[in-house]
FIPA-966573 format. One record per residue: residue number from 0; residue in three letters; x, y, z of N, C-alpha, C in turn. Coordinates in Angstrom, 1 decimal, always signed. Layout:
! FIPA-966573
{node NUM,"ALA",{X,Y,Z},{X,Y,Z},{X,Y,Z}};
...
END
This chain:
! FIPA-966573
{node 0,"MET",{+0.1,-32.0,-113.6},{+0.2,-32.4,-112.4},{+0.4,-33.9,-112.1}};
{node 1,"ASN",{+1.4,-34.7,-111.7},{+1.4,-36.0,-111.7},{+0.5,-36.6,-110.8}};
{node 2,"ILE",{+0.3,-37.9,-110.8},{-0.6,-38.6,-110.0},{-0.3,-38.6,-108.6}};
{node 3,"GLY",{+1.0,-38.7,-108.3},{+1.5,-38.7,-106.9},{+1.3,-37.4,-106.3}};
{node 4,"LYS",{+1.4,-36.3,-106.9},{+0.9,-35.1,-106.3},{-0.4,-35.0,-105.9}};
{node 5,"ARG",{-1.3,-35.6,-107.0},{-2.8,-35.5,-106.7},{-3.0,-36.4,-105.6}};
{node 6,"ILE",{-2.5,-37.4,-105.4},{-2.8,-38.2,-104.3},{-2.5,-37.7,-102.8}};
{node 7,"ILE",{-1.1,-37.0,-102.8},{-0.8,-36.1,-101.6},{-1.9,-35.0,-101.5}};
{node 8,"ASN",{-2.3,-34.3,-102.5},{-3.1,-33.2,-102.4},{-4.6,-33.8,-101.7}};
{node 9,"PHE",{-5.0,-35.0,-102.3},{-6.3,-35.5,-101.7},{-6.3,-36.0,-100.3}};
{node 10,"LEU",{-4.9,-36.5,-100.0},{-4.8,-36.9,-98.6},{-4.7,-35.8,-97.6}};
{node 11,"ILE",{-4.0,-34.6,-98.1},{-4.1,-33.5,-97.2},{-5.6,-32.8,-97.1}};
{node 12,"CYS",{-6.4,-32.9,-98.0},{-7.7,-32.5,-98.1},{-8.5,-33.2,-97.0}};
{node 13,"ILE",{-8.3,-34.7,-97.0},{-9.0,-35.3,-96.2},{-8.7,-35.0,-94.6}};
{node 14,"ASP",{-7.3,-34.8,-94.4},{-6.6,-34.6,-93.2},{-7.3,-33.0,-92.6}};
{node 15,"GLN",{-7.3,-32.1,-93.6},{-8.0,-30.8,-93.3},{-9.4,-30.9,-92.9}};
{node 16,"LEU",{-10.2,-31.8,-93.7},{-11.6,-32.1,-93.3},{-11.7,-32.7,-92.1}};
{node 17,"GLY",{-10.9,-33.7,-91.7},{-10.9,-34.3,-90.4},{-10.9,-33.2,-89.2}};
{node 18,"TRP",{-9.7,-32.6,-89.5},{-9.4,-31.5,-88.2},{-10.7,-30.6,-88.3}};
{node 19,"SER",{-11.3,-30.1,-89.3},{-12.5,-29.4,-89.3},{-13.6,-29.9,-88.5}};
{node 20,"ILE",{-13.9,-31.0,-88.9},{-14.9,-31.9,-88.2},{-14.6,-32.1,-86.6}};
{node 21,"VAL",{-13.4,-32.4,-86.3},{-13.3,-32.6,-85.0},{-13.3,-31.3,-84.1}};
{node 22,"THR",{-13.0,-30.3,-84.7},{-13.0,-28.8,-84.0},{-14.4,-28.0,-84.2}};
{node 23,"LEU",{-15.4,-28.9,-85.1},{-16.6,-28.2,-85.6},{-16.2,-26.7,-86.3}};
{node 24,"GLY",{-15.1,-26.8,-86.8},{-14.9,-25.5,-87.6},{-14.1,-24.4,-86.9}};
{node 25,"GLY",{-13.6,-25.0,-85.7},{-12.9,-24.1,-84.7},{-11.2,-24.0,-85.1}};
{node 26,"GLY",{-10.8,-24.9,-86.0},{-9.4,-24.7,-86.3},{-9.2,-23.5,-87.3}};
{node 27,"TYR",{-7.9,-23.4,-87.6},{-7.8,-22.5,-88.7},{-7.9,-22.9,-90.0}};
{node 28,"PRO",{-8.6,-22.1,-90.9},{-8.8,-22.6,-92.6},{-7.4,-23.3,-93.0}};
{node 29,"ASP",{-7.5,-24.4,-93.6},{-6.2,-24.9,-94.4},{-5.5,-25.5,-93.5}};
{node 30,"GLU",{-5.8,-25.8,-92.2},{-4.9,-26.2,-91.3},{-5.0,-27.9,-91.0}};
{node 31,"THR",{-3.7,-28.4,-91.0},{-3.9,-30.1,-90.9},{-3.7,-30.3,-89.4}};
{node 32,"ILE",{-4.1,-31.6,-89.0},{-4.0,-32.2,-87.7},{-2.5,-32.1,-87.1}};
{node 33,"SER",{-1.7,-32.5,-88.1},{-0.2,-32.3,-87.8},{+0.1,-30.7,-87.3}};
{node 34,"SER",{-0.1,-29.8,-88.1},{+0.1,-28.5,-87.7},{-0.5,-28.0,-86.6}};
{node 35,"ALA",{-1.7,-28.5,-86.4},{-2.6,-28.0,-85.1},{-2.0,-28.7,-84.0}};
{node 36,"SER",{-1.5,-30.0,-84.1},{-0.9,-30.7,-83.0},{+0.2,-29.9,-82.5}};
{node 37,"TYR",{+1.1,-29.6,-83.3},{+2.4,-28.7,-83.1},{+2.0,-27.4,-82.2}};
{node 38,"ARG",{+0.9,-26.8,-82.9},{+0.7,-25.4,-82.5},{+0.1,-25.4,-81.1}};
{node 39,"TYR",{-0.9,-26.5,-80.9},{-1.5,-26.5,-79.7},{-0.5,-27.1,-78.7}};
{node 40,"GLU",{+0.4,-28.0,-78.8},{+1.4,-28.5,-78.0},{+2.3,-27.2,-77.4}};
{node 41,"GLN",{+2.5,-26.3,-78.4},{+3.3,-25.0,-77.9},{+2.5,-24.2,-76.9}};
{node 42,"GLN",{+1.2,-24.3,-76.9},{+0.1,-23.4,-76.0},{+0.0,-24.3,-74.8}};
{node 43,"GLY",{+0.6,-25.6,-74.7},{+0.6,-26.2,-73.3},{-0.7,-27.3,-73.4}};
{node 44,"TYR",{-1.5,-27.5,-74.2},{-2.6,-28.4,-74.3},{-2.1,-29.9,-74.2}};
{node 45,"ARG",{-2.7,-30.6,-73.1},{-2.2,-31.9,-73.0},{-2.4,-32.9,-74.0}};
{node 46,"TRP",{-3.6,-32.9,-74.6},{-3.8,-33.7,-75.6},{-2.7,-33.5,-76.9}};
{node 47,"ALA",{-2.3,-32.4,-77.0},{-1.3,-32.2,-78.1},{+0.1,-32.7,-77.5}};
{node 48,"LYS",{+0.4,-32.7,-76.5},{+1.6,-33.2,-75.9},{+1.7,-34.7,-76.2}};
{node 49,"ILE",{+0.6,-35.4,-76.3},{+0.5,-36.7,-76.6},{+0.5,-36.9,-78.0}};
{node 50,"ALA",{-0.4,-36.2,-78.8},{-0.5,-36.4,-80.3},{+0.5,-36.1,-81.2}};
{node 51,"ARG",{+1.3,-35.1,-80.7},{+2.4,-34.5,-81.6},{+3.5,-35.6,-81.8}};
{node 52,"PRO",{+3.9,-36.3,-80.6},{+4.9,-37.3,-80.7},{+4.3,-38.3,-81.4}};
{node 53,"PHE",{+3.1,-38.8,-81.2},{+2.6,-39.9,-81.8},{+2.4,-39.7,-83.5}};
{node 54,"ILE",{+2.0,-38.4,-84.0},{+2.0,-38.1,-85.2},{+3.3,-38.1,-85.9}};
{node 55,"ASP",{+4.3,-37.7,-85.1},{+5.8,-37.5,-85.7},{+6.3,-39.1,-85.8}};
{node 56,"ALA",{+5.9,-39.8,-84.9},{+6.3,-41.3,-85.0},{+5.7,-42.0,-86.1}};
{node 57,"LEU",{+4.6,-41.6,-86.6},{+3.9,-42.2,-87.8},{+4.6,-41.6,-89.1}};
{node 58,"PHE",{+5.2,-40.5,-89.0},{+5.8,-39.9,-90.0},{+7.3,-39.9,-89.9}};
{node 59,"PHE",{+7.8,-41.1,-89.4},{+9.1,-41.3,-88.9},{+10.1,-40.9,-90.1}};
{node 60,"PHE",{+9.8,-41.0,-91.2},{+10.8,-40.7,-92.4},{+10.9,-39.2,-92.7}};
{node 61,"GLN",{+10.0,-38.4,-92.0},{+10.0,-36.9,-92.0},{+10.5,-36.3,-90.7}};
{node 62,"LYS",{+11.7,-35.9,-90.9},{+12.3,-35.3,-89.5},{+11.4,-34.2,-89.1}};
{node 63,"GLN",{+10.8,-34.1,-87.8},{+10.1,-33.2,-87.3},{+8.8,-32.9,-88.0}};
{node 64,"HIS",{+7.9,-33.9,-88.3},{+7.0,-33.7,-89.0},{+6.1,-32.5,-88.6}};
{node 65,"CYS",{+5.4,-32.5,-87.7},{+4.5,-31.6,-87.1},{+5.0,-30.2,-87.2}};
{node 66,"TYR",{+6.3,-30.1,-86.6},{+6.9,-28.8,-86.7},{+7.0,-28.2,-88.2}};
{node 67,"ASN",{+7.3,-29.1,-89.1},{+7.5,-28.6,-90.5},{+6.1,-28.4,-91.1}};
{node 68,"ALA",{+5.1,-29.2,-90.7},{+3.7,-29.0,-91.3},{+3.2,-27.6,-90.7}};
{node 69,"TYR",{+3.4,-27.2,-89.4},{+3.2,-25.8,-88.8},{+3.9,-24.7,-89.7}};
{node 70,"LEU",{+5.1,-24.8,-90.1},{+5.9,-23.9,-90.6},{+5.3,-23.6,-92.0}};
{node 71,"GLY",{+5.0,-24.8,-92.7},{+4.4,-24.8,-94.1},{+3.0,-24.0,-94.1}};
{node 72,"GLU",{+2.3,-24.2,-92.9},{+1.0,-23.3,-92.8},{+1.3,-22.1,-92.6}};
{node 73,"ILE",{+2.2,-21.5,-91.8},{+2.7,-20.3,-91.6},{+3.1,-19.6,-92.9}};
{node 74,"GLU",{+4.0,-20.3,-93.5},{+4.6,-19.7,-94.8},{+3.9,-20.0,-96.1}};
{node 75,"ARG",{+2.7,-20.6,-96.0},{+1.9,-21.2,-97.1},{+2.6,-21.7,-98.2}};
{node 76,"TRP",{+3.4,-22.8,-98.0},{+4.1,-23.4,-98.7},{+3.0,-24.2,-99.9}};
{node 77,"GLN",{+2.1,-24.6,-99.5},{+1.2,-25.2,-100.4},{+0.2,-24.4,-101.2}};
{node 78,"ALA",{+0.4,-23.0,-101.0},{-0.5,-22.0,-101.9},{+0.0,-22.0,-103.2}};
{node 79,"PRO",{-0.8,-21.9,-104.4},{-0.4,-21.6,-105.6},{+0.4,-20.4,-105.7}};
{node 80,"ARG",{+1.2,-20.3,-106.6},{+2.3,-19.3,-106.9},{+1.4,-18.5,-108.0}};
{node 81,"HIS",{+1.6,-17.3,-107.8},{+1.1,-16.3,-109.0},{+2.0,-16.4,-110.1}};
{node 82,"ILE",{+1.3,-16.7,-111.4},{+1.9,-16.5,-112.6},{+1.5,-15.5,-113.6}};
{node 83,"ASP",{+2.3,-14.7,-114.0},{+2.1,-13.5,-114.8},{+1.8,-14.0,-116.2}};
{node 84,"SER",{+0.8,-13.4,-116.8},{+0.6,-13.8,-118.1},{+1.2,-12.9,-119.2}};
END
């Protein structure tokens, strides 16, 4: 695994830990703040209607960052793939 991928994995870990701390463990396992912001915005939460556009603006280089983070959580893009031996 290259160093860039390791750094990204570490940052995602910090993101997930931060969300777990903020929600006192009430968020979904393995969920990032971006994914949660999109999910909660769809449920009508006011804070998420503010947070989601702000986060998307921070990640201006990724189109629809929060939506794609949500899809990644649902489809488990980050999960390891099974390798037959």
